C-alpha positions as a LaTeX table, in Angstrom:
\begin{tabular}{lrrr}
\hline
Residue & $x$ (\AA) & $y$ (\AA) & $z$ (\AA) \\
\hline
Unk1 & 125.16 & $-4.73$ & 147.59 \\
Unk2 & 127.73 & $-2.18$ & 146.47 \\
Unk3 & 129.82 & $-0.90$ & 149.37 \\
Unk4 & 129.03 & 2.75 & 150.07 \\
Unk5 & 131.97 & 5.14 & 150.35 \\
Unk6 & 132.86 & 6.95 & 153.55 \\
Unk7 & 134.40 & 10.43 & 153.88 \\
Unk8 & 138.08 & 9.56 & 153.38 \\
Unk9 & 137.83 & 7.73 & 150.03 \\
Unk10 & 135.43 & 10.41 & 148.78 \\
Unk11 & 137.92 & 13.16 & 149.68 \\
Unk12 & 140.75 & 11.18 & 148.05 \\
Unk13 & 138.74 & 10.76 & 144.86 \\
Unk14 & 137.82 & 14.45 & 144.76 \\
Unk15 & 141.45 & 15.49 & 145.20 \\
Unk16 & 142.45 & 13.10 & 142.44 \\
Unk17 & 139.93 & 14.80 & 140.11 \\
Unk18 & 141.41 & 18.25 & 140.66 \\
Unk19 & 145.10 & 17.70 & 141.41 \\
Unk20 & 146.76 & 17.76 & 138.00 \\
Unk21 & 149.91 & 19.06 & 136.31 \\
Unk22 & 149.04 & 22.70 & 136.94 \\
Unk23 & 150.30 & 22.54 & 140.50 \\
Unk24 & 153.85 & 22.05 & 139.21 \\
Unk25 & 153.70 & 25.30 & 137.21 \\
Unk26 & 151.97 & 27.58 & 139.72 \\
Unk27 & 155.24 & 29.12 & 140.85 \\
Unk28 & 155.99 & 30.62 & 137.47 \\
Unk29 & 152.71 & 30.84 & 135.58 \\
Unk30 & 151.32 & 33.78 & 137.55 \\
Unk31 & 154.58 & 35.68 & 137.13 \\
Unk32 & 154.84 & 34.84 & 133.44 \\
Unk33 & 151.31 & 36.18 & 132.91 \\
Unk34 & 152.37 & 39.48 & 134.53 \\
Unk35 & 150.66 & 39.04 & 137.90 \\
Unk36 & 152.51 & 40.19 & 141.01 \\
Unk37 & 151.81 & 39.11 & 144.58 \\
Unk38 & 148.85 & 41.39 & 145.35 \\
Unk39 & 147.11 & 40.53 & 142.09 \\
Unk40 & 147.75 & 36.85 & 142.71 \\
Unk41 & 146.19 & 37.07 & 146.19 \\
Unk42 & 143.14 & 38.89 & 144.78 \\
Unk43 & 142.90 & 36.35 & 141.96 \\
Unk44 & 142.95 & 33.51 & 144.47 \\
Unk45 & 140.26 & 35.28 & 146.50 \\
Unk46 & 137.98 & 35.53 & 143.47 \\
Unk47 & 138.72 & 31.91 & 142.61 \\
Unk48 & 137.86 & 30.75 & 146.13 \\
Unk49 & 134.48 & 32.47 & 146.08 \\
Unk50 & 133.69 & 31.48 & 142.49 \\
Unk51 & 134.82 & 27.87 & 142.64 \\
Unk52 & 133.22 & 27.12 & 146.00 \\
Unk53 & 129.98 & 28.58 & 144.60 \\
Unk54 & 130.31 & 26.45 & 141.47 \\
Unk55 & 131.02 & 23.39 & 143.62 \\
Unk56 & 127.88 & 23.94 & 145.67 \\
Unk57 & 125.86 & 24.52 & 142.48 \\
Unk58 & 126.87 & 21.05 & 141.27 \\
Unk59 & 126.16 & 19.62 & 144.70 \\
Unk60 & 122.65 & 21.10 & 144.93 \\
Unk61 & 121.88 & 20.02 & 141.34 \\
Unk62 & 123.01 & 16.47 & 142.11 \\
Unk63 & 120.45 & 16.39 & 144.93 \\
Unk64 & 117.61 & 18.23 & 143.20 \\
Unk65 & 118.06 & 16.64 & 139.77 \\
Unk66 & 119.31 & 13.07 & 140.32 \\
Unk67 & 117.72 & 11.95 & 137.03 \\
Unk68 & 120.15 & 14.15 & 135.05 \\
Unk69 & 122.94 & 11.59 & 135.00 \\
Unk70 & 125.01 & 13.10 & 132.19 \\
Unk71 & 126.20 & 16.02 & 134.26 \\
Unk72 & 127.27 & 19.14 & 132.44 \\
Unk73 & 125.51 & 18.27 & 129.16 \\
Unk74 & 122.26 & 17.35 & 130.89 \\
Unk75 & 122.16 & 20.56 & 132.92 \\
Unk76 & 122.64 & 22.78 & 129.86 \\
Unk77 & 120.11 & 20.85 & 127.74 \\
Unk78 & 117.48 & 20.73 & 130.47 \\
Unk79 & 117.88 & 24.43 & 131.18 \\
Unk80 & 118.36 & 25.96 & 127.73 \\
Unk81 & 117.47 & 23.48 & 125.00 \\
Unk82 & 119.16 & 20.94 & 122.75 \\
Unk83 & 121.53 & 23.28 & 120.87 \\
Unk84 & 122.88 & 24.98 & 124.00 \\
Unk85 & 123.16 & 21.55 & 125.60 \\
Unk86 & 125.09 & 20.36 & 122.53 \\
Unk87 & 127.51 & 23.27 & 122.87 \\
Unk88 & 128.11 & 22.35 & 126.51 \\
Unk89 & 128.89 & 18.77 & 125.58 \\
Unk90 & 131.04 & 19.87 & 122.62 \\
Unk91 & 133.02 & 22.32 & 124.75 \\
Unk92 & 133.61 & 19.70 & 127.42 \\
Unk93 & 134.86 & 17.27 & 124.75 \\
Unk94 & 137.19 & 19.85 & 123.25 \\
Unk95 & 138.49 & 20.75 & 126.70 \\
Unk96 & 139.28 & 17.10 & 127.47 \\
Unk97 & 141.06 & 16.71 & 124.11 \\
Unk98 & 143.10 & 19.89 & 124.58 \\
Unk99 & 143.96 & 18.89 & 128.13 \\
Unk100 & 145.33 & 15.62 & 126.73 \\
Unk101 & 147.36 & 17.59 & 124.17 \\
Unk102 & 148.73 & 19.82 & 126.95 \\
Unk103 & 149.75 & 16.73 & 128.94 \\
Unk104 & 151.58 & 15.29 & 125.93 \\
Unk105 & 153.43 & 18.60 & 125.47 \\
Unk106 & 154.23 & 18.73 & 129.18 \\
Unk107 & 155.35 & 15.09 & 129.28 \\
Unk108 & 157.84 & 15.44 & 126.45 \\
Unk109 & 158.78 & 18.96 & 127.51 \\
Unk110 & 159.83 & 17.49 & 130.85 \\
Unk111 & 161.92 & 14.87 & 129.04 \\
Unk112 & 163.34 & 17.67 & 126.88 \\
Unk113 & 165.49 & 18.78 & 129.81 \\
Unk114 & 167.41 & 15.51 & 129.39 \\
Unk115 & 166.79 & 14.66 & 125.69 \\
Unk116 & 167.22 & 17.81 & 123.57 \\
Unk117 & 165.30 & 16.37 & 120.59 \\
Unk118 & 162.09 & 16.74 & 122.59 \\
Unk119 & 162.70 & 20.46 & 123.18 \\
Unk120 & 159.73 & 22.16 & 124.83 \\
Unk121 & 157.48 & 19.19 & 124.04 \\
Unk122 & 156.13 & 20.24 & 120.63 \\
Unk123 & 159.05 & 19.33 & 118.33 \\
Unk124 & 158.52 & 16.89 & 115.42 \\
Unk125 & 160.23 & 14.10 & 117.37 \\
Unk126 & 158.02 & 14.79 & 120.42 \\
Unk127 & 154.84 & 14.83 & 118.30 \\
Unk128 & 155.79 & 11.55 & 116.60 \\
Unk129 & 156.40 & 9.88 & 119.96 \\
Unk130 & 153.19 & 11.35 & 121.37 \\
Unk131 & 151.28 & 10.01 & 118.35 \\
Unk132 & 152.66 & 6.52 & 118.89 \\
Unk133 & 151.60 & 6.57 & 122.54 \\
Unk134 & 148.20 & 8.04 & 121.64 \\
Unk135 & 147.36 & 5.30 & 119.14 \\
Unk136 & 148.71 & 2.54 & 121.37 \\
Unk137 & 146.35 & 3.74 & 124.11 \\
Unk138 & 143.54 & 3.94 & 121.54 \\
Unk139 & 144.20 & 0.32 & 120.54 \\
Unk140 & 144.09 & $-0.70$ & 124.19 \\
Unk141 & 140.75 & 1.06 & 124.62 \\
Unk142 & 139.39 & $-0.72$ & 121.57 \\
Unk143 & 140.00 & $-3.98$ & 123.44 \\
Unk144 & 137.98 & $-2.73$ & 126.37 \\
Unk145 & 140.83 & $-1.84$ & 128.72 \\
Unk146 & 139.65 & 0.48 & 131.51 \\
Unk147 & 141.32 & 2.72 & 134.05 \\
Unk148 & 142.95 & 1.12 & 137.08 \\
Unk149 & 142.21 & 2.84 & 140.38 \\
Unk150 & 145.50 & 1.59 & 141.87 \\
Unk151 & 147.46 & 3.50 & 139.19 \\
Unk152 & 145.35 & 6.58 & 139.89 \\
Unk153 & 146.09 & 6.40 & 143.61 \\
Unk154 & 149.81 & 6.00 & 142.90 \\
Unk155 & 149.75 & 9.03 & 140.61 \\
Unk156 & 148.04 & 11.19 & 143.27 \\
Unk157 & 150.64 & 10.19 & 145.86 \\
Unk158 & 153.46 & 10.92 & 143.40 \\
Unk159 & 152.10 & 14.45 & 143.00 \\
Unk160 & 151.51 & 15.17 & 146.66 \\
Unk161 & 154.93 & 14.16 & 148.06 \\
Unk162 & 157.10 & 16.78 & 146.30 \\
Unk163 & 154.43 & 19.44 & 146.77 \\
Unk164 & 154.29 & 18.95 & 150.52 \\
Unk165 & 158.07 & 18.68 & 150.60 \\
Unk166 & 158.45 & 22.02 & 148.84 \\
Unk167 & 156.20 & 23.76 & 151.37 \\
Unk168 & 158.08 & 22.21 & 154.32 \\
Unk169 & 161.50 & 22.92 & 152.79 \\
Unk170 & 160.64 & 26.56 & 152.07 \\
Unk171 & 159.57 & 27.06 & 155.68 \\
Unk172 & 162.33 & 25.19 & 157.52 \\
Unk173 & 165.14 & 26.10 & 155.13 \\
Unk174 & 164.19 & 29.72 & 155.70 \\
Unk175 & 164.17 & 30.34 & 151.98 \\
Unk176 & 161.20 & 32.69 & 152.24 \\
Unk177 & 162.42 & 36.31 & 152.48 \\
Unk178 & 160.00 & 39.07 & 153.44 \\
Unk179 & 161.98 & 41.65 & 151.48 \\
Unk180 & 161.58 & 39.67 & 148.24 \\
Unk181 & 157.90 & 39.15 & 148.97 \\
Unk182 & 157.39 & 42.90 & 149.42 \\
Unk183 & 159.37 & 43.72 & 146.26 \\
Unk184 & 157.08 & 41.37 & 144.34 \\
Unk185 & 153.94 & 42.80 & 145.87 \\
Unk186 & 152.38 & 45.37 & 143.53 \\
Unk187 & 154.44 & 45.43 & 140.34 \\
Unk188 & 154.43 & 49.21 & 140.13 \\
Unk189 & 156.14 & 50.24 & 136.94 \\
Unk190 & 155.52 & 46.86 & 135.28 \\
Unk191 & 153.19 & 48.40 & 132.70 \\
Unk192 & 150.13 & 46.42 & 133.85 \\
Unk193 & 147.43 & 47.83 & 136.09 \\
Unk194 & 146.35 & 45.87 & 139.13 \\
Unk195 & 143.04 & 45.03 & 137.45 \\
Unk196 & 144.78 & 43.68 & 134.35 \\
Unk197 & 147.10 & 41.63 & 136.56 \\
Unk198 & 144.09 & 40.11 & 138.35 \\
Unk199 & 142.50 & 39.22 & 135.01 \\
Unk200 & 145.78 & 37.59 & 133.97 \\
Unk201 & 145.41 & 35.02 & 136.77 \\
Unk202 & 142.19 & 33.54 & 135.34 \\
Unk203 & 143.63 & 30.81 & 133.14 \\
Unk204 & 145.93 & 29.41 & 135.84 \\
Unk205 & 143.29 & 29.47 & 138.59 \\
Unk206 & 140.59 & 27.86 & 136.45 \\
Unk207 & 142.94 & 25.27 & 134.87 \\
Unk208 & 144.16 & 24.09 & 138.24 \\
Unk209 & 140.59 & 23.36 & 139.39 \\
Unk210 & 139.36 & 21.68 & 136.21 \\
Unk211 & 137.77 & 18.46 & 137.41 \\
Unk212 & 135.83 & 20.12 & 140.19 \\
Unk213 & 132.63 & 18.86 & 138.55 \\
Unk214 & 133.92 & 15.29 & 138.88 \\
Unk215 & 133.89 & 15.55 & 142.67 \\
Unk216 & 130.13 & 15.16 & 142.81 \\
Unk217 & 129.84 & 12.55 & 140.06 \\
Unk218 & 130.19 & 9.67 & 142.49 \\
Unk219 & 127.84 & 11.19 & 145.06 \\
Unk220 & 125.44 & 8.28 & 144.48 \\
Unk221 & 128.13 & 5.94 & 145.82 \\
Unk222 & 128.47 & 7.87 & 149.07 \\
Unk223 & 126.83 & 6.74 & 152.27 \\
Unk224 & 124.83 & 9.95 & 152.26 \\
Unk225 & 124.55 & 12.96 & 149.94 \\
Unk226 & 125.60 & 15.20 & 152.82 \\
Unk227 & 128.80 & 13.17 & 153.15 \\
Unk228 & 129.51 & 13.63 & 149.46 \\
Unk229 & 128.99 & 17.37 & 149.81 \\
Unk230 & 131.31 & 17.52 & 152.81 \\
Unk231 & 133.98 & 15.60 & 150.90 \\
Unk232 & 133.70 & 18.00 & 147.97 \\
Unk233 & 134.09 & 21.08 & 150.12 \\
Unk234 & 136.92 & 19.59 & 152.22 \\
Unk235 & 138.91 & 18.55 & 149.14 \\
Unk236 & 138.43 & 21.92 & 147.49 \\
Unk237 & 139.47 & 23.92 & 150.58 \\
Unk238 & 142.48 & 21.61 & 151.20 \\
Unk239 & 143.75 & 22.04 & 147.64 \\
Unk240 & 142.97 & 25.76 & 147.62 \\
Unk241 & 145.05 & 26.31 & 150.75 \\
Unk242 & 147.89 & 24.22 & 149.30 \\
Unk243 & 147.88 & 26.13 & 146.01 \\
Unk244 & 147.68 & 29.47 & 147.80 \\
Unk245 & 150.61 & 28.62 & 150.09 \\
Unk246 & 152.74 & 27.50 & 147.12 \\
Unk247 & 152.02 & 30.75 & 145.28 \\
Unk248 & 152.73 & 32.94 & 148.30 \\
Unk249 & 155.91 & 31.11 & 149.28 \\
Unk250 & 157.27 & 31.26 & 145.72 \\
Unk251 & 156.78 & 35.04 & 145.66 \\
Unk252 & 159.06 & 35.23 & 148.69 \\
Unk253 & 161.72 & 32.86 & 147.45 \\
Unk254 & 162.63 & 34.45 & 144.11 \\
Unk255 & 162.15 & 37.86 & 142.44 \\
Unk256 & 159.16 & 38.16 & 140.12 \\
Unk257 & 161.18 & 38.31 & 136.91 \\
Unk258 & 163.20 & 35.24 & 137.89 \\
Unk259 & 159.97 & 33.32 & 138.53 \\
Unk260 & 158.60 & 34.42 & 135.17 \\
Unk261 & 161.70 & 33.15 & 133.37 \\
Unk262 & 161.86 & 29.74 & 135.03 \\
Unk263 & 161.87 & 26.76 & 132.68 \\
Unk264 & 158.91 & 24.38 & 132.78 \\
Unk265 & 157.99 & 23.06 & 135.36 \\
Unk266 & 158.66 & 26.18 & 137.39 \\
Unk267 & 158.33 & 24.35 & 140.72 \\
Unk268 & 161.56 & 22.53 & 139.85 \\
Unk269 & 163.37 & 25.87 & 139.60 \\
Unk270 & 161.97 & 27.02 & 142.95 \\
Unk271 & 162.99 & 23.74 & 144.60 \\
Unk272 & 166.48 & 24.04 & 143.11 \\
Unk273 & 166.73 & 27.49 & 144.63 \\
Unk274 & 165.63 & 26.16 & 148.03 \\
Unk275 & 167.52 & 22.87 & 148.46 \\
Unk276 & 169.80 & 22.57 & 145.45 \\
Unk277 & 169.73 & 20.57 & 142.15 \\
Unk278 & 168.37 & 17.40 & 143.71 \\
Unk279 & 165.16 & 19.26 & 144.63 \\
Unk280 & 164.58 & 20.08 & 140.98 \\
Unk281 & 165.21 & 16.45 & 140.02 \\
Unk282 & 162.63 & 15.34 & 142.61 \\
Unk283 & 160.00 & 17.61 & 141.05 \\
Unk284 & 160.86 & 16.46 & 137.51 \\
Unk285 & 160.49 & 12.81 & 138.51 \\
Unk286 & 157.14 & 13.59 & 140.15 \\
Unk287 & 155.99 & 15.42 & 137.00 \\
Unk288 & 157.08 & 12.51 & 134.80 \\
Unk289 & 155.15 & 9.97 & 136.90 \\
Unk290 & 152.17 & 12.24 & 137.38 \\
Unk291 & 151.64 & 13.21 & 133.75 \\
Unk292 & 152.63 & 9.78 & 132.45 \\
Unk293 & 149.93 & 8.22 & 134.61 \\
Unk294 & 147.40 & 10.89 & 133.60 \\
Unk295 & 147.85 & 10.38 & 129.85 \\
Unk296 & 145.85 & 7.14 & 129.70 \\
Unk297 & 143.20 & 8.63 & 132.02 \\
Unk298 & 142.70 & 11.56 & 129.63 \\
Unk299 & 142.57 & 9.30 & 126.58 \\
Unk300 & 139.66 & 7.58 & 128.34 \\
Unk301 & 138.13 & 10.93 & 129.37 \\
Unk302 & 138.27 & 12.37 & 125.84 \\
Unk303 & 136.64 & 9.19 & 124.52 \\
Unk304 & 133.94 & 9.20 & 127.19 \\
Unk305 & 133.30 & 12.91 & 126.50 \\
Unk306 & 132.20 & 11.87 & 122.98 \\
Unk307 & 130.57 & 8.56 & 123.80 \\
Unk308 & 128.47 & 9.82 & 126.74 \\
Unk309 & 126.65 & 12.59 & 124.82 \\
Unk310 & 126.22 & 10.25 & 121.82 \\
Unk311 & 124.54 & 7.71 & 124.09 \\
Unk312 & 122.21 & 10.49 & 125.29 \\
Unk313 & 121.28 & 11.49 & 121.73 \\
Unk314 & 123.37 & 14.67 & 121.71 \\
Unk315 & 126.13 & 13.66 & 119.27 \\
Unk316 & 125.68 & 11.65 & 116.02 \\
Unk317 & 124.73 & 8.02 & 116.71 \\
Unk318 & 127.87 & 6.66 & 115.05 \\
Unk319 & 129.87 & 7.82 & 118.08 \\
Unk320 & 127.71 & 5.48 & 120.18 \\
Unk321 & 128.58 & 2.34 & 118.20 \\
Unk322 & 130.63 & $-0.35$ & 119.95 \\
Unk323 & 132.82 & $-3.18$ & 118.80 \\
Unk324 & 132.79 & $-6.81$ & 119.95 \\
Unk325 & 134.73 & $-5.78$ & 123.08 \\
Unk326 & 131.94 & $-3.34$ & 123.96 \\
Unk327 & 134.32 & $-0.41$ & 123.37 \\
Unk328 & 132.99 & 2.78 & 121.67 \\
Unk329 & 135.27 & 2.35 & 118.66 \\
Unk330 & 134.24 & 5.44 & 116.66 \\
Unk331 & 134.44 & 7.72 & 119.72 \\
Unk332 & 137.96 & 6.39 & 120.32 \\
Unk333 & 139.10 & 6.87 & 116.73 \\
Unk334 & 137.52 & 10.31 & 116.18 \\
Unk335 & 138.85 & 11.61 & 119.52 \\
Unk336 & 142.34 & 10.34 & 118.68 \\
Unk337 & 142.20 & 11.96 & 115.24 \\
Unk338 & 141.25 & 15.33 & 116.73 \\
Unk339 & 144.05 & 15.02 & 119.33 \\
Unk340 & 146.42 & 14.26 & 116.44 \\
Unk341 & 145.30 & 17.40 & 114.60 \\
Unk342 & 145.93 & 19.56 & 117.67 \\
Unk343 & 149.32 & 17.92 & 118.20 \\
Unk344 & 150.31 & 18.91 & 114.65 \\
Unk345 & 149.00 & 22.46 & 115.23 \\
Unk346 & 151.05 & 22.64 & 118.44 \\
Unk347 & 154.14 & 21.51 & 116.52 \\
Unk348 & 153.67 & 23.99 & 113.66 \\
Unk349 & 153.12 & 26.86 & 116.10 \\
Unk350 & 155.82 & 25.64 & 118.56 \\
Unk351 & 153.22 & 25.85 & 121.34 \\
Unk352 & 154.21 & 25.67 & 124.97 \\
Unk353 & 152.37 & 23.76 & 127.69 \\
Unk354 & 150.73 & 27.00 & 128.91 \\
Unk355 & 149.32 & 27.75 & 125.42 \\
Unk356 & 147.68 & 24.32 & 125.29 \\
Unk357 & 146.11 & 24.51 & 128.71 \\
Unk358 & 144.84 & 28.03 & 127.99 \\
Unk359 & 142.83 & 26.53 & 125.13 \\
Unk360 & 141.56 & 23.67 & 127.29 \\
Unk361 & 140.52 & 26.18 & 129.96 \\
Unk362 & 138.67 & 28.53 & 127.62 \\
Unk363 & 136.78 & 25.55 & 126.18 \\
Unk364 & 135.47 & 24.42 & 129.55 \\
Unk365 & 134.46 & 27.88 & 130.76 \\
Unk366 & 131.23 & 27.77 & 128.70 \\
Unk367 & 130.02 & 24.46 & 130.22 \\
Unk368 & 130.86 & 25.77 & 133.70 \\
Unk369 & 128.97 & 29.01 & 133.09 \\
Unk370 & 125.94 & 27.20 & 131.67 \\
Unk371 & 125.83 & 24.88 & 134.70 \\
Unk372 & 125.90 & 27.84 & 137.06 \\
Unk373 & 123.10 & 29.61 & 135.15 \\
Unk374 & 121.02 & 26.43 & 135.21 \\
Unk375 & 121.52 & 26.20 & 138.98 \\
Unk376 & 120.32 & 29.82 & 139.24 \\
Unk377 & 117.31 & 29.01 & 137.06 \\
Unk378 & 116.44 & 26.03 & 139.26 \\
Unk379 & 116.83 & 28.24 & 142.30 \\
Unk380 & 114.38 & 30.77 & 140.85 \\
Unk381 & 111.89 & 27.93 & 140.26 \\
Unk382 & 112.40 & 26.63 & 143.79 \\
Unk383 & 113.73 & 23.27 & 142.63 \\
Unk384 & 117.08 & 23.44 & 144.43 \\
Unk385 & 115.71 & 25.12 & 147.58 \\
Unk386 & 112.82 & 22.68 & 148.14 \\
Unk387 & 112.96 & 21.11 & 151.59 \\
Unk388 & 115.63 & 23.50 & 152.89 \\
Unk389 & 115.35 & 25.66 & 155.97 \\
Unk390 & 115.63 & 29.46 & 155.88 \\
Unk391 & 119.43 & 29.55 & 156.12 \\
Unk392 & 119.78 & 26.71 & 153.61 \\
Unk393 & 117.64 & 28.55 & 151.09 \\
Unk394 & 119.61 & 31.76 & 151.55 \\
Unk395 & 122.96 & 30.01 & 150.99 \\
Unk396 & 121.61 & 28.16 & 147.93 \\
Unk397 & 120.57 & 31.52 & 146.46 \\
Unk398 & 123.94 & 33.05 & 147.30 \\
Unk399 & 125.91 & 30.21 & 145.76 \\
Unk400 & 123.75 & 30.19 & 142.62 \\
Unk401 & 124.14 & 33.94 & 142.09 \\
Unk402 & 127.89 & 33.91 & 142.80 \\
Unk403 & 128.36 & 30.88 & 140.52 \\
Unk404 & 126.60 & 32.69 & 137.65 \\
Unk405 & 128.65 & 35.87 & 138.24 \\
Unk406 & 131.86 & 33.83 & 138.33 \\
Unk407 & 130.90 & 32.17 & 135.04 \\
Unk408 & 130.61 & 35.58 & 133.37 \\
Unk409 & 133.84 & 36.76 & 135.05 \\
Unk410 & 135.78 & 33.80 & 133.64 \\
Unk411 & 134.91 & 34.75 & 130.06 \\
Unk412 & 135.38 & 38.49 & 130.65 \\
Unk413 & 138.80 & 38.03 & 132.23 \\
Unk414 & 139.93 & 35.75 & 129.42 \\
Unk415 & 140.44 & 38.71 & 127.02 \\
Unk416 & 138.95 & 39.16 & 123.56 \\
Unk417 & 141.73 & 37.10 & 122.00 \\
Unk418 & 140.71 & 33.92 & 123.77 \\
Unk419 & 137.01 & 34.63 & 123.39 \\
Unk420 & 137.60 & 34.61 & 119.65 \\
Unk421 & 139.70 & 31.45 & 119.99 \\
Unk422 & 136.76 & 29.99 & 121.88 \\
Unk423 & 134.63 & 30.65 & 118.78 \\
Unk424 & 137.23 & 28.80 & 116.69 \\
Unk425 & 136.75 & 25.78 & 118.95 \\
Unk426 & 132.96 & 25.93 & 119.14 \\
Unk427 & 131.84 & 26.92 & 115.60 \\
Unk428 & 132.92 & 23.64 & 113.88 \\
Unk429 & 130.60 & 21.82 & 116.26 \\
Unk430 & 127.64 & 23.25 & 114.32 \\
Unk431 & 128.36 & 20.66 & 111.60 \\
Unk432 & 128.13 & 17.79 & 114.07 \\
Unk433 & 124.96 & 19.29 & 115.56 \\
Unk434 & 123.29 & 19.53 & 112.13 \\
Unk435 & 124.19 & 15.90 & 111.38 \\
Unk436 & 122.58 & 14.81 & 114.63 \\
Unk437 & 119.42 & 16.87 & 114.01 \\
Unk438 & 119.08 & 15.40 & 110.53 \\
Unk439 & 119.31 & 11.93 & 112.06 \\
Unk440 & 116.47 & 12.78 & 114.44 \\
Unk441 & 114.39 & 14.33 & 111.65 \\
Unk442 & 112.40 & 16.09 & 114.35 \\
Unk443 & 111.51 & 19.61 & 113.34 \\
Unk444 & 113.83 & 22.52 & 112.44 \\
Unk445 & 117.58 & 22.21 & 113.03 \\
Unk446 & 117.52 & 25.22 & 115.34 \\
Unk447 & 114.16 & 25.02 & 117.15 \\
Unk448 & 114.47 & 28.24 & 119.15 \\
Unk449 & 115.16 & 31.81 & 118.03 \\
Unk450 & 118.08 & 32.21 & 120.40 \\
Unk451 & 119.57 & 28.97 & 118.97 \\
Unk452 & 119.75 & 30.65 & 115.57 \\
Unk453 & 121.22 & 33.79 & 117.13 \\
Unk454 & 123.92 & 31.82 & 118.94 \\
Unk455 & 124.82 & 29.87 & 115.79 \\
Unk456 & 125.06 & 33.04 & 113.68 \\
Unk457 & 127.19 & 34.82 & 116.31 \\
Unk458 & 129.52 & 31.81 & 116.49 \\
Unk459 & 129.97 & 31.75 & 112.71 \\
Unk460 & 130.63 & 35.48 & 112.56 \\
Unk461 & 133.16 & 35.30 & 115.40 \\
Unk462 & 134.77 & 32.28 & 113.72 \\
Unk463 & 135.29 & 34.26 & 110.47 \\
Unk464 & 136.62 & 37.27 & 112.37 \\
Unk465 & 139.02 & 35.04 & 114.34 \\
Unk466 & 140.33 & 33.42 & 111.14 \\
Unk467 & 140.99 & 36.84 & 109.57 \\
Unk468 & 142.71 & 38.16 & 112.69 \\
Unk469 & 144.84 & 34.99 & 112.96 \\
Unk470 & 145.84 & 35.23 & 109.30 \\
Unk471 & 146.84 & 38.89 & 109.66 \\
Unk472 & 148.71 & 38.28 & 112.93 \\
Unk473 & 146.44 & 40.55 & 114.99 \\
Unk474 & 145.78 & 37.76 & 117.49 \\
Unk475 & 148.22 & 35.00 & 118.32 \\
Unk476 & 147.05 & 32.46 & 120.94 \\
Unk477 & 150.31 & 30.48 & 120.59 \\
\hline
\end{tabular}
């Protein structure tokens, strides 16, 4: 019998899903985007409501729809048909690939502080080294090598220590100054309205919680579903409070413009300001260990994001083929090739870490939104409220509605530039979808009217985005 997990390991796993490199850039990313303290606080408030609602949507779906084992893809397909489900799977795959690219850029950008040839992480030397590591990991996966949980636990600890230390140091070293905090509060005269500043927080707040859907994936291994839900909520609230405290403390340590101009990772600059150069070194070491450990994990994740849907009949069957080591060889190779293409694009455009994670974030917003709308649809049909008491039903309705609203807010706040960039990421998937439908030979390629409408809109937006990119009207990098 498989040992069922108790609360503590479930919380640890959930934190490991969400705690990534973004925490090391919180201090400067809000400021660099133009958000001052008040806008940052409001942005965190919106994120708390939206993400807790999204978390509970996944939790209720895991209980009400245990047969939908493929998560985000299954929810979108079950709720809105095969083509919409395909787009959810495609977006999740692209997000995982772009997250891996962002980690490569961050990894070598961190080394760039000590080895100038790596620069900001997207120089030719950095891309060549990243490519070598990428294909070495791909070769390991082809031999059936899997993720080690011990390494994952070590990586999580390596992240947490400097984060907690920064919070403690800022408090006891009395580095937080109320006068600086007040000066950073509204940003009057900055040229951005409060509403625009709040919208500017969206990429950072969503990026830092990517992985929230993974917190309910292992719910079947929990002693009870209620325990899994409690672990999900506890881990989310714990990380939210930590992130909020880091943001607030940073706004009281350094002026807004200084925070905005900090080199990556900005937490290193804040720590240097608080305790001296050794504090910055501590953060850089933690970043190196954290991202280095996460690279292999995301090579696996990007591969699984192709293999899983292929096994469910969503992607072409070739991505489901395995070698003699039982490894999904074509999913590994195709994922690595796409990562390679994005690495070259990052090099040619001299992309920064933030540019790469913006793309990863916009790609995953669609799957998140579709999951929330499916939860709302199930709520309307009584499938997620069945067996609940009066209060339980009310809260399920509230979370479903708020999750759907937050899904729309994510796209709205992203700006038209990144919505068009989203079309650039999604439109090429139509080719893969057509290939799969031809394999099935089961009726028209786009079986529903709204499937055709979505496909046409994506193609039109794709063409518009290409023209605007070529003329320099939009510039995501």
